[in-house]
C-alpha positions in Angstrom: -24.9 23.4 55.0 -21.6 24.5 54.3 -20.5 20.8 53.3 -23.0 21.2 50.7 -21.8 25.1 49.7 -18.3 23.4 49.9 -19.3 20.1 47.5 -20.5 22.5 45.0 -17.5 24.9 45.0 -15.3 21.8 44.4 -17.4 20.6 41.8 -17.4 24.1 40.1 -13.8 23.8 40.2 -13.5 20.8 38.7 -15.7 21.5 35.6 -13.7 24.6 35.4 -10.7 23.2 35.4 -11.4 20.7 32.9 -13.1 23.1 30.5 -9.8 25.1 30.6 -7.6 22.0 29.7 -10.0 21.5 26.0 -8.5 21.0 22.9 -7.4 23.3 20.7 -9.3 24.0 17.7 -7.4 23.4 14.7 -4.8 20.9 13.8 -3.0 17.6 15.6 -0.8 15.3 15.1 -1.1 12.2 16.9 1.2 9.0 17.4 0.1 5.4 18.4 3.2 4.1 19.8 4.5 0.8 19.4 7.7 -0.7 21.1 9.7 -0.7 17.2 7.9 2.7 15.9 5.6 5.8 16.5 2.9 5.9 13.6 2.1 9.2 13.1 -1.1 10.8 11.8 -3.2 14.2 11.7 -6.6 15.1 12.8 -8.7 18.3 13.7 -10.6 19.1 16.5 -13.8 21.3 16.4 -16.9 22.3 18.4 -19.8 22.4 16.2 -22.7 24.5 18.0 -24.8 20.8 16.6 -22.8 18.3 18.5 -22.8 17.1 22.4 -19.1 16.8 22.2 -15.8 18.0 20.0 -15.8 16.1 16.4 -12.5 14.6 15.7 -11.9 14.3 11.7 -9.4 12.1 11.2 -7.1 12.5 7.8 -5.2 10.3 5.6 -3.9 11.7 2.4 -7.6 12.8 0.7 -9.6 10.6 3.0 -11.1 12.6 5.7 -13.6 10.8 8.6 -14.9 12.6 11.1 -16.2 11.1 14.5 -17.8 13.0 17.5 -16.6 12.4 21.1 -18.1 12.5 24.3 -16.2 14.1 27.5 -16.3 12.1 31.0 -14.5 14.1 33.3 -11.3 15.6 32.0 -11.9 12.2 29.3 -12.3 12.1 26.1 -13.8 9.0 24.4 -14.0 8.7 20.7 -15.7 5.1 19.5 -13.6 4.4 16.4 -16.4 4.6 13.5 -17.9 0.8 13.5 -15.1 -1.1 15.3 -14.8 -2.8 18.4 -12.4 -0.1 19.6 -12.4 3.0 21.7 -9.6 5.9 21.8 -9.2 7.4 25.2 -7.3 10.6 26.1 -7.2 13.0 29.2 -7.9 16.4 27.5 -5.6 18.4 27.1 -4.8 22.4 25.6 -1.9 21.5 23.1 -0.9 17.8 24.3 -2.9 14.8 25.3 -1.9 11.2 25.8 -4.4 8.2 26.1 -4.5 4.5 25.0 -5.8 2.6 21.6 -8.3 0.1 23.1 -8.8 -2.9 20.5 -11.6 -4.5 22.5 -11.8 -7.2 19.8 -8.4 -8.3 20.3 -7.8 -7.5 24.3 -5.0 -5.2 23.2 -4.1 -1.4 23.9 -1.7 0.6 22.8 0.1 4.1 24.1 -1.6 7.5 22.3 -0.1 10.7 22.3 -0.8 14.5 20.7 0.8 17.6 20.0 -1.6 20.7 18.8 -0.4 22.5 16.0 2.5 19.5 14.3 2.2 18.3 10.7 2.4 14.3 9.8 6.2 14.9 8.8 8.5 18.1 8.9 9.0 18.3 4.9 12.0 19.9 3.5 11.2 20.9 -0.1 14.2 22.3 -0.7 16.4 18.8 -1.3 15.8 17.0 -4.3 13.5 13.6 -3.6 13.7 10.7 -5.7 11.3 9.8 -8.2 9.0 7.5 -6.7 6.8 6.8 -9.7 2.8 6.2 -9.7 3.0 1.6 -9.2 5.4 -0.5 -7.9 5.6 -4.1 -8.4 6.0 -5.7 -4.4 6.8 -8.7 -2.4 6.0 -8.4 0.6 8.0 -10.1 3.4 10.7 -11.1 0.8 12.7 -13.7 1.2 10.7 -15.6 4.3 8.1 -18.2 4.3 4.5 -16.5 3.8 6.0 -13.9 1.2 3.2 -12.8 -0.8 2.9 -9.8 -4.4 1.4 -6.3 -3.6 1.6 -3.3 -6.4 2.0 0.0 -4.7 -0.3 2.7 -6.3 1.2 6.5 -5.3 0.6 10.1 -5.8 4.1 12.1 -5.5 4.2 16.2 -5.2 7.2 17.1 -4.9 8.2 15.8 -1.4 4.7 14.8 -0.3 3.5 11.2 -1.3 0.1 9.7 -0.9 -1.4 6.2 -1.5 -1.7 2.8 -1.2 -0.3 -0.7 -0.8 -2.6 -3.5 -2.8 -2.5 -6.8 -2.1 -4.4 -10.2 -2.9 -6.4 -10.0 1.0 -7.1 -6.2 0.0 -5.8 -2.9 0.1 -4.0 -1.1 3.3 -6.0 2.1 2.8 -5.1 5.5 2.6 -0.9 6.1 3.2 0.4 9.7 3.6 4.3 10.4 4.1 6.9 12.6 2.9 10.2 11.0 0.4 13.9 13.4 1.0 16.4 12.3 -0.5 16.5 8.0 -1.7 14.2 7.9 1.2 10.5 7.2 1.7 8.4 7.0 4.9 4.2 6.8 4.6 1.9 5.9 7.3 -1.6 5.3 8.5 -4.4 5.0 10.9 -7.5 4.5 9.4 -9.4 3.4 13.5 -8.1 -0.2 13.1 -4.6 0.2 11.5 -1.8 1.6 12.2 0.4 0.8 9.8 3.9 2.3 8.7 6.3 2.0 5.7 10.2 2.8 5.5 12.5 2.4 2.7 15.6 3.3 1.0 16.0 4.0 -3.5 19.3 1.7 -4.4 20.5 3.8 -7.5 21.9 0.5 -8.7 19.7 -2.0 -8.8 17.1 1.1 -9.2 15.0 -1.2 -6.7 13.6 0.0 -3.2 13.7 -1.9 0.0 12.4 -1.7 3.6 10.5 -2.3 6.0 6.6 -2.2 6.4 5.1 -2.0 10.4 1.7 -3.6 11.0 1.6 -3.8 14.5 3.6 -3.2 17.5 6.7 -5.7 17.5 5.3 -7.1 14.2 7.1 -6.4 11.4 7.8 -7.7 7.4 10.5 -6.9 5.1 9.3 -5.8 1.4 11.6 -4.9 -2.1 9.6 -3.2 -4.7 10.3 -2.0 -8.5 9.0 0.4 -10.2 6.6 -0.9 -12.6 4.1 0.5 -14.6 2.6 -2.5 -16.0 2.3 -4.1 -12.4 -0.7 -6.3 -11.6 -2.1 -9.0 -9.3 -4.5 -11.6 -10.2 -7.7 -11.0 -10.9 -10.1 -11.1 -7.9 -12.9 -12.8 -10.1 -11.0 -15.2 -11.5 -9.2 -16.7 -8.1 -11.9 -18.8 -7.9 -12.8 -20.8 -10.5 -16.7 -21.5 -11.5 -16.9 -22.6 -14.5 -19.4 -24.8 -13.6 -22.9 -23.4 -13.2 -24.7 -26.2 -11.0 -23.4 -25.6 -7.7 -25.6 -24.3 -5.0 -24.6 -22.7 -1.7 -25.7 -24.3 1.7 -27.5 -21.3 2.8 -28.6 -23.5 6.0 -25.4 -24.4 6.8 -24.7 -20.6 6.9 -27.2 -19.5 9.1 -27.3 -22.9 11.8 -25.7 -20.8 14.4 -27.0 -19.7 17.2 -30.6 -20.8 15.1 -30.4 -17.8 12.7 -33.5 -17.9 10.3 -32.3 -17.9 6.6 -33.0 -20.0 3.7 -32.4 -20.6 -0.2 -36.4 -20.3 -0.4 -36.2 -16.4 1.1 -33.9 -15.5 -2.1 -35.7 -17.7 -4.5 -36.0 -15.5 -7.7 -33.8 -13.0 -6.9 -30.2 -12.3 -7.7 -28.3 -12.7 -4.5 -25.3 -11.2 -3.2 -23.4 -12.5 -0.1 -20.5 -11.0 1.7 -17.9 -13.1 3.8 -16.9 -10.7 5.9 -16.0 -9.3 9.5 -16.5 -6.3 11.7 -12.9 -6.3 12.5 -11.8 -5.6 9.1 -11.5 -1.7 7.4 -11.4 -3.8 4.0 -14.7 -5.0 5.4 -16.4 -1.7 5.9 -15.6 -0.2 3.0 -17.0 -2.7 1.0 -20.1 -2.7 3.3 -20.2 1.1 3.0 -20.3 0.3 -1.0 -22.9 -2.1 -1.1 -25.2 0.3 1.4 -25.2 2.9 -0.8 -25.3 1.3 -3.9 -28.8 -0.4 -2.5 -30.0 2.8 -1.6 -29.2 4.2 -5.4 -31.0 0.7 -6.5 -33.8 -0.1 -4.6 -36.0 -1.7 -7.5 -33.0 -4.1 -8.7 -34.2 -7.4 -7.7 -31.3 -7.8 -5.5 -30.6 -9.1 -2.2 -27.7 -8.8 0.2 -26.8 -11.6 3.1 -23.7 -10.5 5.4 -22.0 -12.9 7.2 -20.1 -12.5 9.7 -16.5 -14.1 11.3 -15.2 -12.4 14.8 -11.7 -12.8 15.9 -12.5 -12.4 19.9 -15.6 -15.1 19.0 -18.4 -15.9 21.1 -22.0 -16.3 20.1 -23.4 -13.4 22.4 -20.5 -11.2 21.1 -21.0 -12.3 17.7 -24.6 -11.2 17.7 -24.2 -7.5 19.6 -21.1 -6.6 17.2 -23.6 -7.3 14.4 -26.2 -5.0 16.1 -24.2 -2.4 16.9 -22.5 -2.7 13.4 -25.6 -2.5 11.6 -27.0 0.6 13.7 -23.6 2.4 13.2 -23.6 2.0 9.5 -26.9 2.1 8.6 -27.0 -1.3 6.9 -30.1 -2.2 5.2 -29.7 -5.6 4.6 -29.4 -9.3 6.9 -26.7 -10.2 8.8 -26.0 -13.3 10.8 -23.0 -15.0 12.8 -21.0 -17.2 10.4 -18.5 -18.1 13.7 -14.7 -17.8 14.9 -12.5 -15.9 12.1 -11.4 -18.5 9.6 -11.1 -18.7 6.2 -11.6 -22.6 5.7 -14.8 -21.9 8.2 -16.1 -18.8 5.5 -15.5 -21.4 3.4 -18.1 -24.4 4.0 -21.2 -23.7 2.7 -19.7 -23.4 -0.6 -18.6 -26.4 -2.2 -16.7 -25.0 -5.0 -13.9 -23.8 -2.8 -12.0 -25.0 0.1 -11.4 -22.0 1.7 -11.7 -17.9 1.0 -8.9 -15.9 0.0 -9.5 -12.5 2.4 -11.9 -11.3 4.1 -14.0 -9.8 2.8 -15.4 -12.2 -0.4 -18.3 -11.6 -2.4 -20.2 -14.2 -3.8 -22.8 -13.5 -6.5 -25.7 -16.0 -7.0 -28.5 -15.8 -9.2 -32.1 -16.3 -9.8 -32.0 -20.3 -9.2 -29.9 -19.9 -6.3 -26.5 -21.1 -8.3 -23.1 -19.6 -7.4 -22.0 -17.7 -10.6 -19.1 -15.3 -9.3 -17.1 -14.9 -6.7 -14.6 -11.6 -5.9 -12.0 -12.6 -3.8 -10.7 -9.2 -2.2 -11.4 -6.1 -1.8 -9.9 -2.8 -3.5 -11.2 0.1 -2.3 -11.5 3.9 -2.9 -8.0 4.4 -1.7 -6.9 2.4 -5.1 -8.5 5.2 -7.1 -9.2 3.2 -10.8 -8.7 -0.3 -9.4 -11.8 0.4 -6.7 -14.2 2.0 -10.6 -13.0 -1.0 -12.0 -15.0 -3.3 -9.4 -17.7 -0.7 -9.7 -18.3 -1.4 -13.1 -18.0 -4.9 -13.4 -20.4 -5.4 -10.0 -22.8 -3.6 -12.0 -22.1 -5.6 -15.0 -22.7 -8.8 -13.7 -26.0 -7.8 -11.6 -27.3 -6.6 -14.9 -26.3 -10.0 -16.5 -27.4 -12.0 -13.8 -31.2 -9.3 -13.1 -31.8 -9.9 -16.7 -31.7 -13.4 -16.7 
């Protein structure tokens, strides 16, 4: 009996101790720790009455995304949106440490957080350089594999938000500061933790710096403020002037005996999404498609997502599709395309040797012919580009459904 009383007392003591260490309600500063940089971000903690665990709201510029966490012993576990990623931390009232675990790539990153801290300490008394609203950028400048980009920014005093748009989609919601002639911005969206640092040269009127994309992985960049900076039109990267090419849907579905045929979509407009569950831009586009279909239930339009996985096996890929659909409430078909490969993703489409980016959309008319390809996605962080995509998407659907 004494042993039972002792065990009960120890259990009660442990629960009381764990509870006393629960994170304070309010604003926190987090850091993903790389060997070459810390990537700062902010989040808020609250304890809603209708939730089983604390709710964490991750903040990047104007973007706010909330997740309910679970508590296991003295740890907080947060599944990061629909990604195969977990943020795990030891509970603390004003400080927490833990690990960001990317299961799909078998990589881990240290994490730390402090209560009541802001993302950046901004000294408004310093007169900052005016960044401008648009940059003509080159990333990996002067090296093999350099690529064009467009910087899109909003500056208020020394605070700056925005994104970087490339021909493999956008880098989502950056937030940071401009102090004097220095700029620093960061983003953490659950999968990506990026840091942009740079300096303005008053003589050349050009920016240059470093874009840190992963632990130990950074690329140099240069940029010139240019209100007319543009990338190639994502609808014109792949030439589809010929209208007599059909995709091979049976080849897409051959893996793991998945059942998708051209016949089941006959007489309907079909939108094929080439994507990955590891990709934040694919998730942005998936949310767009899911919402569009919910708002247009009678348009005679079908969607088929084809998933390409980084950590590939048939079993893992099918499991990821099931979890992804459940988390995002996806109403349309998803099949497994195979391992992550831009050439593999293009195999069923005779009009291209490889795709440019994940995600890619292919519009198929009622007769089964490919009519349009949209090669990368400018998501909600890109403002007018996202609005333009929405207009053109609807215009294409209108055209194809009228035929």
